[in-house]
C-alpha positions in Angstrom: 32.5 239.0 175.1 29.5 236.9 175.8 27.6 234.4 173.6 24.3 232.7 174.2 22.4 230.0 172.2 19.1 228.4 172.8 17.1 226.6 170.1 17.6 228.4 166.9 18.4 231.7 168.7 22.0 233.0 169.0 23.1 236.1 170.8 26.5 237.9 170.9 27.6 240.8 173.0 31.0 242.7 173.0 31.8 245.5 175.5 35.1 247.3 175.7 36.5 250.5 177.3 37.4 253.1 174.7 39.1 256.3 176.0 37.0 257.4 179.0 33.9 255.6 177.7 32.5 252.1 177.6 31.0 251.0 174.3 29.2 247.8 173.4 27.6 246.0 170.5 24.8 243.4 170.8 23.5 241.2 168.0 20.8 238.4 168.0 19.6 236.1 165.3 16.9 233.4 165.2 13.2 233.9 165.7 13.9 237.6 166.0 16.8 239.6 164.7 18.2 242.5 166.8 21.1 244.9 166.7 22.0 247.2 169.5 24.7 249.7 170.6 25.5 251.2 174.0 27.9 254.0 175.0 28.4 254.9 178.7 30.4 257.7 180.2 31.2 257.9 183.9 30.6 261.5 185.1 31.9 260.5 188.6 32.5 257.4 190.6 28.7 256.9 191.1 27.1 258.8 188.2 26.9 257.5 184.6 25.4 258.9 181.4 24.5 256.3 178.8 23.0 256.1 175.3 21.3 252.9 174.1 20.0 252.0 170.7 18.2 248.7 169.7 16.6 247.8 166.4 14.6 244.5 166.3 12.7 242.6 163.7 10.6 239.7 165.0 9.7 236.6 163.1 6.1 237.7 162.7 7.2 240.9 160.9 6.9 243.2 163.9 9.7 245.8 163.8 10.8 248.1 166.7 13.4 250.7 167.4 14.3 251.9 170.8 16.5 254.9 171.7 17.3 255.7 175.4 19.4 258.3 177.2 19.9 257.5 180.8 21.4 259.3 183.7 22.1 256.8 186.5 23.3 257.4 190.1 24.3 254.7 192.7 23.6 255.4 196.3 
């Protein structure tokens, strides 16, 4: 669990292992509102497959949604 606050912006993050995966939820409120989800699965000790989703609404009315599938490998 992590929390961050600056000015009128507040951010919360929770990450936990669930079965063989790691899942997390992220929320932010203030000048911009955002909500995000992440799920990661270790394919091996050095290779991870993850899915990220973020939906944001900025104070000026700008909206954005981001989806990402990532295959990462550490050398």
